[in-house]
PAZAPA-4460 file (N, C-alpha, C; in steps of 0.05 Angstrom, whole numbers, plus 32768, in hexadecimal, padded with zeros to 4 digits):
% residues 293
    n_x    n_y    n_z   ca_x   ca_y   ca_z    c_x    c_y    c_z   seq   type   mol
   85C9   88BF   8987   85B5   88C1   8971   85BE   88D7   895E     1      M     A
   85C0   88D0   8945   85C9   88E4   8931   85B5   88E7   891B     2      V     A
   85B4   8900   8910   85A5   8905   88F8   85B9   890B   88E2     3      C     A
   85B8   88FC   88CC   85CB   8900   88B6   85C1   8917   88A4     4      W     A
   85D3   892A   889F   85CB   8944   8894   85D2   8949   8877     5      L     A
   85DF   8935   886A   85E8   893A   884F   85E0   8923   883C     6      T     A
   85DB   892B   8823   85D5   8916   880F   85ED   890F   87FE     7      G     A
   8604   891B   8804   861C   8916   87F5   862B   88FD   87FE     8      E     A
   8624   88F3   8816   8632   88DB   8820   861F   88CE   8834     9      S     A
   8627   88B7   883E   8617   88A8   8852   8629   88A3   886A    10      T     A
   861C   889F   8881   862A   8897   8899   862D   8878   8898    11      L     A
   8646   886F   889B   864B   8852   889A   865D   884B   88B1    12      D     A
   8659   8832   88BB   866B   8828   88D0   8688   8827   88C7    13      S     A
   869A   882E   88D9   86B6   882E   88D2   86C1   8849   88C9    14      G     A
   86AF   885B   88C2   86B8   8876   88B9   86C2   8886   88D1    15      R     A
   86D4   8899   88CB   86DE   88AB   88E0   86D6   88C8   88D9    16      T     A
   86CD   88D7   88EC   86C5   88F2   88E9   86D2   8904   88FE    17      Y     A
   86D1   891E   88FA   86D8   8931   890F   86BF   8936   8920    18      T     A
   86C1   8933   893A   86AA   8939   894B   86AF   8953   895A    19      I     A
   869B   8965   895A   869D   897E   8968   8688   897D   897E    20      R     A
   8693   897F   8997   8682   897C   89AF   868A   8992   89C3    21      H     A
   8677   89A2   89C9   867C   89BB   89D9   8694   89C9   89CD    22      T     A
   86AA   89CD   89DC   86C1   89DB   89D1   86D7   89C8   89C7    23      T     A
   86D1   89AE   89C8   86E5   899A   89C1   86E1   8990   89A4    24      R     A
   86F7   898A   8997   86F7   897E   897D   870A   8967   897C    25      T     A
   8701   8950   8973   8713   8939   8971   8708   8927   895B    26      T     A
   8715   8911   8956   870C   88FE   8942   86FB   88E8   894F    27      R     A
   86E8   88DE   8940   86D6   88C9   894B   86D0   88B4   8935    28      A     A
   86D3   889B   893C   86CD   8886   892A   86B2   887A   892F    29      G     A
   86A3   8873   891A   8689   8867   891D   868D   8849   8921    30      V     A
   8688   883F   8939   868C   8823   893F   8675   8811   8936    31      R     A
   865E   881D   8933   8647   880D   892A   862E   881D   8928    32      G     A
   861C   8815   8917   8601   8820   8914   85EE   880C   8921    33      L     A
   85E3   8813   8938   85D1   8801   8947   85B6   87FE   8938    34      D     A
   85AB   8814   8930   8592   8813   8921   858C   882E   8914    35      Y     A
   857B   882D   88FF   8570   8846   88F3   8553   8848   88FD    36      R     A
   854B   8861   8904   8531   8866   890F   851E   886C   88F8    37      F     A
   8509   885C   88F4   84F5   8860   88E0   84E1   8874   88EB    38      D     A
   84E1   888D   88E1   84D0   88A2   88EC   84B2   889D   88E5    39      V     A
   84AD   888C   88D1   8491   8886   88CA   8484   8871   88DB    40      H     A
   8493   885B   88DF   8488   8845   88EF   8491   8845   890C    41      S     A
   84A5   8856   8912   84B1   8858   892D   84C0   883E   8935    42      L     A
   84C7   882D   8921   84D6   8815   8926   84F4   881A   8923    43      H     A
   8503   8809   8930   8520   8809   892E   8529   87F6   8918    44      R     A
   8535   8800   8903   853E   87EF   88ED   855A   87E6   88F3    45      V     A
   855C   87CF   8900   8577   87C5   8908   8587   87BA   88F1    46      T     A
   857A   87B6   88DA   8589   87AC   88C2   8596   87C2   88B3    47      T     A
   8592   87DB   88BA   859E   87F1   88AB   85BC   87F1   88AD    48      A     A
   85C9   87F6   8897   85E6   87F6   8896   85F2   8812   8894    49      R     A
   85E1   8826   888E   85EB   8841   888B   85D4   8855   8890    50      S     A
   85DC   886F   8892   85C8   8884   8894   85CC   8897   887D    51      L     A
   85B6   889F   8870   85B7   88B3   885B   85A8   88CC   8863    52      S     A
   85A4   88DE   8850   859A   88F9   8856   8580   88F8   8867    53      L     A
   8581   8907   887D   856A   890B   888F   8562   88F1   889F    54      N     A
   8572   88DC   889D   856C   88C4   88AC   8578   88C7   88C8    55      E     A
   856B   88BA   88DC   8573   88BB   88F8   857A   889F   8901    56      I     A
   8590   889D   8910   8597   8883   891A   85A8   8884   8933    57      G     A
   85AB   886D   8940   85BC   886C   8958   85D6   885F   8950    58      R     A
   85EC   886D   8956   8607   8863   894F   8618   8862   8969    59      I     A
   862E   8853   8967   8642   8852   897C   865B   8860   8971    60      S     A
   8665   8872   8981   867D   8881   8979   8694   887C   898D    61      L     A
   86AC   887B   8982   86C4   887A   8993   86D6   8891   898C    62      R     A
   86DA   88A3   89A0   86E9   88BB   899B   8707   88B7   89A0    63      T     A
   8717   88C7   8991   8734   88C5   8995   873D   88D1   89AF    64      Q     A
   872F   88E5   89B8   8735   88F2   89D2   871C   88F1   89E3    65      Q     A
   871F   88F0   89FE   8707   88EE   8A0F   86F7   8908   8A0D    66      P     A
   86DC   8904   8A0F   86CA   891B   8A10   86BA   891A   8A2A    67      L     A
   86B6   8930   8A37   86A6   8931   8A4F   868A   8939   8A47    68      L     A
   8677   8927   8A4B   865C   892C   8A41   8647   8925   8A55    69      F     A
   862F   892E   8A50   8617   8925   8A5E   8604   891A   8A49    70      D     A
   85F1   8909   8A52   85DC   8900   8A3F   85CC   8919   8A37    71      A     A
   85C3   8919   8A1E   85B5   8931   8A13   859C   8937   8A24    72      Y     A
   858E   8923   8A2F   8576   8928   8A3E   857C   8937   8A58    73      R     A
   8596   8936   8A61   859D   8945   8A79   85A9   8960   8A73    74      R     A
   85B7   8962   8A5D   85C4   897C   8A56   85C8   897E   8A38    75      N     A
   85BA   8990   8A2B   85BC   8993   8A0E   85D8   899B   8A06    76      R     A
   85E4   89AD   8A15   85FD   89B8   8A0D   8614   89A4   8A0C    77      G     A
   8615   8993   8A21   862A   897F   8A22   8621   8963   8A17    78      T     A
   8608   8963   8A0D   85FE   8949   8A03   85F9   894A   89E5    79      G     A
   8603   895F   89D7   85FF   8960   89BB   861A   8963   89AD    80      S     A
   861B   895D   8993   8634   895E   8984   862D   8960   8966    81      F     A
   8641   8965   8956   863F   8963   8939   8656   8952   892E    82      I     A
   8652   8946   8917   8667   8937   8909   866E   8946   88F0    83      L     A
   8688   8948   88EB   8692   8957   88D4   86A2   8944   88C2    84      V     A
   869D   8945   88A8   86AC   8935   8895   86C9   8940   8893    85      D     A
   86DC   892E   8898   86F8   8937   8899   8703   8940   887E    86      E     A
   86F7   8936   8868   8701   893D   884E   86F6   8957   8843    87      S     A
   86DC   895C   8849   86CF   8974   883F   86CB   898A   8853    88      T     A
   86CE   8984   886D   86C9   8996   8883   86AB   899E   8885    89      N     A
   869A   898E   8879   867D   8994   887B   8671   8985   8892    90      N     A
   865D   8992   889F   864F   8985   88B5   863C   8970   88A9    91      T     A
   863F   8957   88B1   862F   8942   88A5   861A   8936   88B7    92      V     A
   861C   893B   88D2   8609   8930   88E4   8608   8940   88FE    93      A     A
   85F0   8940   890A   85ED   894D   8924   85E2   8937   8937    94      A     A
   85EC   8936   8950   85E5   8920   8961   85E0   8928   897E    95      G     A
   85D2   8915   898B   85CD   8917   89A8   85D9   88FF   89B5    96      M     A
   85E8   8903   89CB   85F4   88ED   89D9   85E0   88E1   89EC    97      I     A
   85DC   88C6   89E9   85C9   88B9   89FB   85D8   88AE   8A14    98      T     A
   85F1   88A8   8A12   8600   889E   8A29   8619   888E   8A20    99      G     A
   8628   8885   8A33   863F   8875   8A2D   8637   885A   8A21   100      P     A
   8648   884F   8A11   8643   8835   8A04   864F   881F   8A15   101      S     A
   863E   8811   8A24   8648   87FA   8A34   8654   8803   8A4F   102      G     A
   866C   880F   8A4D   867A   8817   8A66   866B   882D   8A74   103      Q     A
   8669   882A   8A8E   865C   883F   8A9E   863E   883D   8A9F   104      G     A
   8632   8829   8A91   8615   8827   8A91   860B   8819   8AAA   105      S     A
   861D   880C   8AB9   8614   87FD   8AD1   860B   87E1   8ACB   106      G     A
   860B   87D9   8AB1   8603   87BE   8AAA   861D   87AF   8AA4   107      V     A
   8622   879B   8AB4   863B   878B   8AB0   8634   876E   8AAF   108      V     A
   8646   875E   8AA3   8642   8741   8AA1   864D   8733   8ABA   109      W     A
   863C   8723   8AC7   8644   8715   8ADF   864A   86F8   8AD8   110      H     A
   8662   86F0   8ADC   866A   86D4   8AD5   8661   86C1   8AEC   111      S     A
   865A   86A9   8AE4   8651   8695   8AF7   8669   8685   8B01   112      G     A
   8664   8673   8B14   867A   8663   8B20   867E   8649   8B12   113      A     A
   866B   8642   8AFF   866D   8629   8AF0   8677   862E   8AD4   114      V     A
   868C   8621   8ACB   8696   8624   8AB0   8689   8611   8A9D   115      T     A
   868C   8615   8A83   8680   8603   8A70   868C   85E7   8A72   116      R     A
   86A5   85E6   8A78   86B3   85CC   8A7B   86A7   85BB   8A92   117      E     A
   869B   85C9   8AA5   8690   85BB   8ABD   8674   85B1   8AB8   118      E     A
   8668   85B9   8AA2   864C   85B0   8A9C   864D   8594   8A90   119      R     A
   8637   8586   8A92   8636   856A   8A89   8636   8567   8A6B   120      V     A
   8630   857D   8A5D   862F   857B   8A3F   8638   8595   8A33   121      S     A
   863F   8594   8A1A   8647   85AC   8A0B   8630   85B5   89FA   122      R     A
   862B   85CF   89FB   8614   85D9   89EB   861C   85E5   89D1   123      G     A
   8608   85F0   89C3   860C   85FD   89A9   85F1   8604   899E   124      G     A
   85F1   8612   8988   85D8   861A   897B   85D7   860F   895F   125      T     A
   85C0   8604   8958   85BA   85FC   893C   85A4   860E   8933   126      V     A
   85AA   861E   891E   8597   8632   8914   858C   862A   88F9   127      W     A
   8572   8623   88F8   8566   861B   88DF   8557   8633   88D3   128      L     A
   855E   8639   88BA   8552   8650   88AC   8547   8647   8891   129      T     A
   8532   8653   8888   8526   864C   886E   850B   8659   886C   130      G     A
   84FF   8657   8855   84E5   8663   884F   84D0   8656   8861   131      L     A
   84BA   8665   8863   84A2   8659   8871   8499   8640   8863   132      S     A
   8493   862B   8871   848B   8611   8866   84A2   8602   8859   133      A     A
   84BA   860A   885E   84D1   85FB   8853   84D6   85E1   8861   134      S     A
   84CB   85DD   8879   84CF   85C4   8888   84E2   85C7   889F   135      G     A
   84E9   85E0   88A6   84FB   85E5   88BD   84F1   85D9   88D6   136      K     A
   84D8   85DE   88DD   84CE   85D5   88F6   84CE   85B6   88F8   137      S     A
   84C7   85A9   88E2   84C6   858C   88E2   84E2   8580   88E7   138      A     A
   84F6   858C   88DA   8511   8583   88DE   851B   8589   88FA   139      V     A
   8514   85A1   8904   851C   85A8   891F   8510   8595   8934   140      A     A
   84F7   858D   8931   84EA   857B   8943   84F9   8560   8943   141      V     A
   8500   8556   892C   850F   853D   892A   852B   853F   8935   142      E     A
   8537   8556   8931   8552   855B   893C   8552   855A   895A   143      L     A
   853F   8568   8966   853C   8568   8983   8538   854B   898D   144      E     A
   8526   853C   8980   8520   8521   8988   853A   8510   8987   145      R     A
   8549   8513   8971   8561   8502   896D   8576   8509   8982   146      A     A
   857A   8523   8988   858F   852A   899B   8588   8522   89B8   147      L     A
   856F   8527   89C0   8567   8520   89DB   8567   8501   89DD   148      V     A
   855E   84F3   89C8   855E   84D6   89C9   857A   84CA   89CC   149      G     A
   858E   84D9   89C3   85AA   84CF   89C6   85B7   84D9   89DF   150      S     A
   85A7   84E6   89F1   85B2   84EF   8A0A   85BF   850A   8A0A   151      G     A
   85BA   8519   89F5   85C6   8534   89F3   85AF   8549   89F8   152      R     A
   85B2   855A   8A0D   859D   856D   8A13   859A   8581   89FC   153      P     A
   8581   8585   89F3   857B   8597   89DD   855F   85A3   89E2   154      A     A
   855B   85BB   89D6   8541   85C8   89D9   853A   85D7   89C0   155      Y     A
   8521   85D4   89B7   8518   85E0   899E   850D   85FC   89A4   156      L     A
   8517   8610   8996   850D   862C   8997   8500   8631   897C   157      L     A
   84E6   862C   897B   84D7   862F   8962   84CD   864C   895F   158      D     A
   84D1   8657   8948   84CA   8673   8943   84AE   867A   8949   159      G     A
   849B   8669   8940   847E   866E   8946   8478   866D   8964   160      D     A
   8483   8658   8971   847E   8655   898D   8488   866D   899D   161      N     A
   849F   8678   8996   84AB   868E   89A5   849B   86A8   89A2   162      L     A
   848C   86AA   898C   847B   86C2   8988   8463   86C1   899A   163      R     A
   845E   86AC   89A8   8448   86AB   89BC   8451   86B7   89D6   164      H     A
   846B   86B9   89DB   8475   86C3   89F4   848C   86D6   89F2   165      G     A
   84A4   86CC   89EF   84BC   86DC   89EE   84BA   86F3   89D9   166      L     A
   84B0   86EC   89C2   84AF   8700   89AC   8493   8709   89A6   167      N     A
   8481   8705   89B9   8465   870F   89B5   8466   872E   89B1   168      A     A
   8457   8738   899F   8457   8755   899A   8468   875D   8983   169      G     A
   847B   874C   897A   848C   8753   8964   847C   874D   894A   170      L     A
   847F   8760   8936   8472   875C   891D   8485   874E   8909   171      G     A
   8480   8753   88EF   8490   8745   88DB   849E   8758   88C8   172      F     A
   84A0   8772   88D1   84B1   8784   88C2   84CE   877E   88C6   173      G     A
   84E0   878B   88B7   84FC   8786   88B8   8508   878A   88D4   174      A     A
   8500   87A0   88E1   850A   87A5   88FC   8501   8790   8910   175      A     A
   84E8   8789   890F   84DD   8775   8922   84E9   875A   891D   176      D     A
   84ED   8753   8903   84F9   8739   88FD   8516   8738   8908   177      R     A
   8524   874F   8905   8540   8750   8910   8540   874C   892E   178      A     A
   852D   8759   893C   852B   8756   8959   8523   873A   8961   179      E     A
   8511   872E   8951   8509   8712   8956   8521   86FF   8955   180      N     A
   8532   8702   8940   8549   86F2   893D   855D   86F7   8954   181      V     A
   8561   8711   895B   8574   8718   8970   856C   870B   898A   182      R     A
   8552   870C   8992   8549   8700   89AB   854D   86E2   89AB   183      R     A
   8545   86D5   8995   8548   86B8   8994   8566   86B1   8995   184      V     A
   8577   86C1   8988   8593   86BC   8988   859F   86BE   89A5   185      G     A
   8595   86D1   89B4   859F   86D5   89CF   8597   86BD   89E1   186      E     A
   857D   86B4   89DE   8574   869D   89ED   8584   8684   89E6   187      V     A
   8588   8681   89CC   8597   8669   89C2   85B3   8669   89CE   188      A     A
   85BF   8681   89CF   85DB   8683   89D9   85DB   867B   89F7   189      R     A
   85C7   8683   8A06   85C6   867C   8A22   85C2   865E   8A26   190      L     A
   85B1   8652   8A15   85AE   8635   8A16   85C8   8627   8A10   191      F     A
   85D6   8630   89FB   85EF   8624   89F3   8604   8626   8A09   192      A     A
   8604   863D   8A16   8617   8641   8A2C   8611   862E   8A43   193      D     A
   85F8   8627   8A46   85F0   8615   8A5C   85F5   85F8   8A55   194      A     A
   8600   85F2   8A3E   8605   85D7   8A36   85EF   85C9   8A27   195      G     A
   85DC   85D8   8A1D   85C5   85CD   8A0E   85C8   85D5   89F1   196      I     A
   85C0   85C3   89DF   85BF   85C9   89C3   85A5   85D7   89BD   197      I     A
   85A6   85F1   89B6   858F   8600   89AF   8589   85FD   8992   198      A     A
   8570   85F5   898B   8568   85F2   896F   8555   8608   8969   199      I     A
   855E   861C   895A   854E   8633   8953   8543   862F   8937   200      A     A
   8528   8630   8934   851B   862C   891A   850A   8644   8914   201      S     A
   8513   8656   8903   8503   866D   88FB   850D   8677   88E0   202      L     A
   84FC   8684   88D2   8502   868C   88B7   851C   869D   88B6   203      I     A
   851E   86B0   88C8   8536   86C2   88CA   8540   86C9   88AE   204      S     A
   8531   86D9   889F   8536   86DD   8883   854F   86EE   887C   205      P     A
   8559   86FE   888E   856F   8710   8887   858A   8705   8891   206      Y     A
   859D   8705   887F   85B7   86F9   8884   85C5   8708   889B   207      R     A
   85C3   8723   889C   85D1   8732   88AF   85C8   872B   88CC   208      I     A
   85AE   8725   88CF   85A4   871E   88EA   85B0   8703   88F3   209      D     A
   85B0   86F0   88E1   85BB   86D5   88E7   85D9   86D7   88ED   210      R     A
   85E7   86E8   88DD   8604   86EC   88E1   860A   86F8   88FC   211      D     A
   85F8   8709   8906   85FC   8715   8920   85FA   8700   8936   212      R     A
   85E7   86EE   8933   85E4   86D8   8947   85FD   86C6   8946   213      V     A
   8606   86C0   892E   861E   86B0   892C   8636   86BE   8939   214      R     A
   8639   86D8   8934   864F   86E7   8940   864E   86E7   895E   215      A     A
   8636   86E9   8969   8633   86E9   8987   863B   86CE   8992   216      A     A
   8634   86B8   8984   863D   869E   898D   865B   869B   898B   217      H     A
   8666   86A4   8975   8683   86A1   8972   8692   86B1   8987   218      Q     A
   8688   86C9   898D   8695   86DA   89A1   8694   86CD   89BD   219      A     A
   867F   86BC   89C1   867D   86AE   89DB   868A   8693   89DB   220      A     A
   8696   868C   89C4   86A3   8672   89C2   8690   865A   89C1   221      G     A
   8678   865E   89B5   8664   864A   89B4   865F   8641   8997   222      L     A
   865B   8627   8992   8656   861D   8977   863C   8627   896C   223      P     A
   863C   862E   8952   8624   8637   8944   8623   8629   8929   224      F     A
   860D   861B   8924   860A   860C   890B   85F2   8617   88FD   225      T     A
   85F6   8622   88E5   85E0   862D   88D5   85D7   8617   88C1   226      E     A
   85BD   8612   88C1   85B1   85FE   88B0   859D   860C   889D   227      V     A
   85A2   860A   8883   858F   8616   8870   857D   8600   8865   228      H     A
   8563   8602   886C   854F   85F0   8861   8546   85FC   8846   229      V     A
   8553   85F4   8831   8550   8601   8817   853B   85F3   8806   230      D     A
   8522   85FA   880D   850B   85EF   87FE   8501   8604   87EB   231      T     A
   84FE   85FD   87D1   84F5   8611   87BD   84DB   861E   87C4   232      P     A
   84D8   8637   87BC   84C0   8647   87C2   84A7   8639   87B9   233      L     A
   84A8   862E   87A1   8490   8621   8796   8487   860A   87A7   234      E     A
   849A   85FB   87B3   8493   85E5   87C4   8486   85EF   87DE   235      V     A
   8492   8604   87E9   8487   8610   8801   846B   861A   87FD   236      C     A
   8466   8626   87E6   844B   8631   87E0   8437   861A   87DC   237      Q     A
   8440   8603   87D2   842D   85ED   87CF   8426   85E2   87EA   238      R     A
   843A   85E1   87FD   8434   85D7   8818   8421   85EB   8826   239      R     A
   842A   8603   882A   841B   8619   8836   8408   8610   884C   240      D     A
   8413   8604   8862   8401   85F8   8876   83F0   860D   8885   241      P     A
   83FB   8625   8887   83EC   863A   8896   83DD   864E   8883   242      K     A
   83DF   8649   8869   83D1   865A   8855   83DD   8675   8852   243      G     A
   83F6   8679   885B   8403   8693   885B   840A   869C   883E   244      M     A
   8414   8689   882E   841C   8691   8813   8403   8699   8803   245      Y     A
   83ED   868B   8807   83D4   8692   87F9   83CB   86AE   8800   246      A     A
   83CD   86B4   881A   83C5   86CF   8823   83D8   86E4   8818   247      R     A
   83F2   86DE   8817   8405   86F1   880D   8400   86F6   87EF   248      A     A
   83FB   86E1   87E0   83F5   86E3   87C3   83DC   86F3   87BE   249      R     A
   83C9   86F1   87D1   83B0   86FF   87CE   83B2   871C   87D8   250      A     A
   83C8   8724   87E3   83CC   873F   87EC   83C0   8744   8808   251      G     A
   83B9   872F   8816   83AD   8732   8830   83C2   8739   8845   252      E     A
   83DB   8730   8841   83F1   8736   8852   8408   8740   8841   253      I     A
   8419   8751   884C   8430   875C   883E   8449   8756   884D   254      T     A
   8460   8758   8840   8479   8754   884C   847E   8736   8853   255      G     A
   8473   8724   8842   8476   8708   8847   848F   86FD   8839   256      F     A
   84A0   86F0   8848   84B9   86E6   883D   84B5   86D4   8825   257      T     A
   84C3   86DA   8810   84C2   86CA   87F7   84AE   86D4   87E3   258      G     A
   849B   86E5   87EC   8487   86F1   87DA   848D   870E   87D5   259      I     A
   848A   871F   87E9   8491   873B   87E5   84A6   8745   87F9   260      D     A
   84B4   8732   8805   84CA   8739   8817   84E0   8724   8812   261      D     A
   84FA   872C   8811   850F   871A   8809   8516   8705   881E   262      P     A
   8521   86EF   8814   852E   86DB   8826   854B   86DA   881D   263      Y     A
   855D   86E0   882F   857A   86DF   8829   8586   86C5   8832   264      E     A
   858A   86B3   881F   8594   8698   8826   85B0   8699   8831   265      A     A
   85B7   8687   8844   85D3   8686   884E   85E6   8682   8837   266      P     A
   85FD   8690   8839   8611   868D   8824   8621   8673   8827   267      A     A
   8626   866B   8840   8636   8653   8845   862D   8645   885E   268      D     A
   8615   8639   885E   860C   862C   8877   861C   8613   887D   269      P     A
   861D   860B   8896   862A   85F3   889E   861C   85DA   8893   270      E     A
   8601   85DB   8892   85F2   85C5   8887   85DD   85D1   8874   271      V     A
   85DC   85C5   885C   85C8   85CD   8848   85B5   85B6   8843   272      L     A
   859C   85BA   8848   8587   85A5   8844   8575   85AE   882D   273      L     A
   8574   859D   8819   8564   85A4   8801   854B   8592   8800   274      R     A
   8537   859C   87F3   851E   858D   87EF   8526   8573   87DF   275      H     A
   851D   855D   87EA   8524   8543   87DD   853B   8535   87EB   276      G     A
   8546   8541   8800   855C   8534   880F   8552   851F   8822   277      D     A
   8538   851A   8823   852E   8506   8835   8519   8512   8848   278      G     A
   850E   8502   885A   84FA   850B   886D   8507   851B   8883   279      D     A
   84F8   8528   8894   8503   8539   88AA   8517   8529   88BB   280      P     A
   8511   8510   88C1   8523   8500   88D2   853E   84FD   88C5   281      A     A
   853E   84F8   88AA   8557   84F4   889C   8567   850E   889B   282      S     A
   8559   8525   8898   8567   853F   8898   8572   8544   88B3   283      M     A
   8563   853E   88C8   856D   8542   88E4   8586   8531   88E8   284      A     A
   8587   8519   88DD   859E   8508   88E1   85B7   8514   88D4   285      A     A
   85B3   8522   88BE   85CA   8530   88B2   85D5   8546   88C4   286      R     A
   85C3   8554   88D1   85CC   8569   88E4   85DB   855C   88FC   287      I     A
   85D1   8547   8906   85DE   8538   891C   85F9   852F   8913   288      V     A
   85FC   8525   88FB   8616   851C   88F1   8629   8533   88EF   289      A     A
   8620   854A   88E7   8631   8562   88E6   863A   8569   8903   290      H     A
   8628   8569   8916   862F   8570   8931   8644   855C   893C   291      L     A
   8640   8543   8936   8653   852E   8940   866E   8531   8933   292      D     A
   866F   853C   891B   8689   853F   890E   8699   8557   8918   293      S     A
***
């Protein structure tokens, strides 16, 4: 955990600094920013890409030389450090070590005895994203019906349904939305690994969150198909089956995607479905055709 101490620069992934820890000095590269800590809401902002003056976040460091440390909660002396800018020699951050990253944590991946090739079907994930009332759920229902009807195991992971159980308790701020997408992405990846086509249907408004799910699938060697249900905002507002747009326009709710919170459309989805492309069954058939190709 680090506190960024200067307004002249920001902490960014990929940067290299000098780390001073006890009597040791070596170079350390920032491998990633896990999240920025919002001191007002106490939420973890996982969409943060950098840290600026007085901001606190959790980062992963890789040092050029080994350092012998304890977690800060056990020993302040061997659990604290500072980061120094190599070009200016100014101290830019002070940190507390929470522990080793991955290795030494006692948490390891246990491989099973059944390979993907031995399963009766090959899995993958179809990720439908779009504005509220864009028609994602209707297309997802028809897609599941079509796949199962053709003898291909599939399961629908609907965003609203998952908030009744797996994601109960998560709100709609940026950090909770990111965690919502991460959890659904992990479940979808497990389904895909089991030989099932996971159909995830949720707004998932931020591109970086969807890209992380895609990257996790690619790292596991699993197919990932992003489907953008590109329905214009005015059409979604006319539909408004749950009355959410009306409430957002009236100021009764805030942070609603498309009104006072952004929706970042996919730059290059595998399948693009536009309003007017047909009924949900026709749109689902297009997705099936893509999967078959």
